Structure formats: structure tokens, C-alpha cells
C-alpha positions as CSV (number, residue, x, y, z in Angstrom):
1,M,80.0,101.5,101.6
2,K,79.2,104.6,103.6
3,L,81.2,105.0,106.8
4,S,79.6,105.7,110.1
5,K,81.3,108.4,112.1
6,G,84.2,107.7,114.4
7,L,85.8,104.7,112.8
8,I,89.4,103.9,113.3
9,I,91.2,103.8,109.9
10,A,94.8,102.4,109.7
11,V,96.8,103.9,106.9
12,D,100.1,102.5,105.5
13,F,102.9,105.0,104.6
14,D,105.2,103.7,101.9
15,G,103.3,103.0,98.7
16,T,100.1,104.4,100.1
17,I,100.5,108.0,101.4
18,V,103.8,108.4,99.4
19,E,105.2,106.4,96.5
20,D,107.4,103.6,97.7
21,G,110.9,105.0,98.3
22,Y,111.8,103.1,101.4
23,P,114.2,103.6,103.2
24,G,113.8,107.2,102.0
25,I,110.5,109.0,101.6
26,G,108.9,108.9,98.2
27,Q,106.8,111.5,96.5
28,E,103.4,112.2,97.9
29,R,100.6,110.3,96.2
30,L,98.1,112.6,94.5
31,F,95.4,113.8,96.9
32,A,96.7,111.7,99.9
33,F,96.9,114.5,102.4
34,E,93.7,116.2,101.2
35,T,91.8,112.9,101.6
36,L,93.3,112.2,105.0
37,K,92.4,115.7,106.2
38,R,88.8,115.2,105.0
39,L,88.5,111.8,106.8
40,Q,89.7,113.4,110.0
41,A,87.3,116.3,109.5
42,D,84.5,113.7,109.0
43,G,85.3,112.4,112.5
44,H,87.4,109.4,111.8
45,R,90.6,108.5,113.8
46,L,93.6,107.8,111.7
47,I,96.4,105.5,112.7
48,L,99.7,105.4,110.9
49,W,100.4,101.7,110.4
50,T,103.7,101.1,108.8
51,Y,106.7,98.7,108.7
52,R,108.9,101.7,109.7
53,H,110.4,102.0,113.2
54,G,113.0,104.1,114.9
55,K,114.4,107.1,113.0
56,K,112.7,106.1,109.7
57,L,109.3,106.0,111.5
58,D,110.1,109.4,113.1
59,D,110.9,110.8,109.6
60,A,107.5,109.5,108.3
61,V,105.6,111.0,111.2
62,T,107.3,114.4,110.8
63,Y,106.7,114.3,107.0
64,C,102.9,113.8,107.7
65,Q,102.8,116.5,110.4
66,D,104.6,118.9,108.0
67,N,101.7,118.1,105.5
68,G,99.0,118.7,108.1
69,I,98.2,115.2,109.4
70,T,98.7,114.3,113.0
71,F,97.7,110.7,113.7
72,Y,95.6,109.4,116.5
73,A,98.2,106.7,117.1
74,V,101.3,105.4,115.4
75,N,102.0,101.7,115.0
76,Q,99.7,101.0,117.9
77,S,96.0,100.6,118.5
78,F,95.6,103.7,120.7
79,P,98.0,106.4,122.0
80,E,98.3,104.9,125.6
81,E,99.1,101.4,124.4
82,D,102.4,100.3,125.9
83,F,104.8,98.0,124.0
84,K,108.3,98.0,122.8
85,N,108.5,100.2,119.7
86,D,111.3,98.4,117.9
87,V,109.1,95.9,115.9
88,S,105.9,96.6,114.0
89,R,102.9,94.5,114.8
90,K,99.2,94.1,113.9
91,I,96.9,96.7,115.4
92,H,93.1,97.0,115.9
93,A,91.3,99.1,113.3
94,D,87.9,99.1,111.5
95,L,89.5,99.7,108.1
96,F,93.0,99.4,106.6
97,I,94.2,101.4,103.6
98,D,97.3,99.8,102.2
99,D,99.0,99.4,98.8
100,R,99.3,95.7,99.6
101,N,95.6,95.2,99.3
102,I,94.4,92.7,96.6
103,G,94.3,94.8,93.5
104,G,96.7,97.4,94.9
105,I,96.0,101.0,96.1
106,L,93.2,103.0,94.5
107,G,93.6,106.7,93.9
108,W,92.9,108.7,97.0
109,G,89.9,110.4,95.3
110,A,88.4,107.0,94.6
111,I,89.1,105.9,98.2
112,Y,87.3,108.9,99.6
113,Q,84.3,108.4,97.3
114,M,84.2,104.7,98.1
115,L,84.2,105.3,101.8
116,T,81.7,108.2,101.9
117,N,79.6,107.8,98.7
118,D,80.5,111.4,98.2
119,T,82.4,113.1,95.4
120,P,84.8,115.8,96.8
121,Q,83.8,119.2,95.7
122,L,86.6,120.8,93.8
123,P,86.6,124.5,92.9
124,K,85.5,125.0,89.3
125,P,88.1,126.7,87.1
126,K,87.3,130.2,85.9
127,K,86.2,130.4,82.3
128,K,88.6,132.3,80.1
129,S,87.1,134.8,77.8
130,W,88.3,136.2,74.5
131,F,87.0,139.6,75.6
132,K,88.5,141.8,78.2
133,F,86.3,144.4,79.9
């Protein structure tokens, strides 16, 4: 599946961006923020879609911002949507990335490759030599 540009992608927080540590914040899942940044750079709008609300939601949003991700919207379909923010509800998105998928969460590298048919280019490690010049 190759994504067309400008899709809305809803992303869960607990168990997806971070390991499940609710009500706290678990450890970042490997390559989560790097992949989310690439998706944004590719022109997709990301929505944080989580069970969290109130202070726990604020903590998750701040954690993501501290790691370089600002979402298009949070627990709503678009930023201007008006509803009471004390209960999570279903939103409109083209794709959902969630650890509750059938089969669970893939690694973030696999997610990016699946969505783009592209392998992220990682810097090659420098070769070590026995000789010093």
C-alpha cells in the first residue's frame, strides 16, 4: 500500500507511540518519533487519538511536543471541531495506527515501509580499520 499525499492518520498513544504505562507514560517505542516526523514531512496530517483526557492527555501531548511532534488535532477530527473534551470518541481519519489492531502493533520501521513502500535511509556506520594513518 503506497499512501497518497495528504492523508489523515490517527495514531494511538499508549502501547503505540510509547509502551503501555497508563496512567503514566511508558518508554518511547523504537523509531516512533522518527517515523511520525517522516510521515509529517511526507505531507500527512497526524491526529493523536487516545483514550486519555484531561491532565493525562495534556501530559501525552506535551511528551510528543518535547519529542518533536505537534499533531494536526488531538482526539478530534480537525482542530476547530467543538465538543466537550471529557470523553474520548471516534474520529474521522483515513488510517489508524493502534496497538489494538488485529495482530498488534508492528514496529515503526515496518509501519513506514508498509505505508510508503520505501525503506528509510539510515546512515551507514563507518568501517573500522586496524590501521591508523
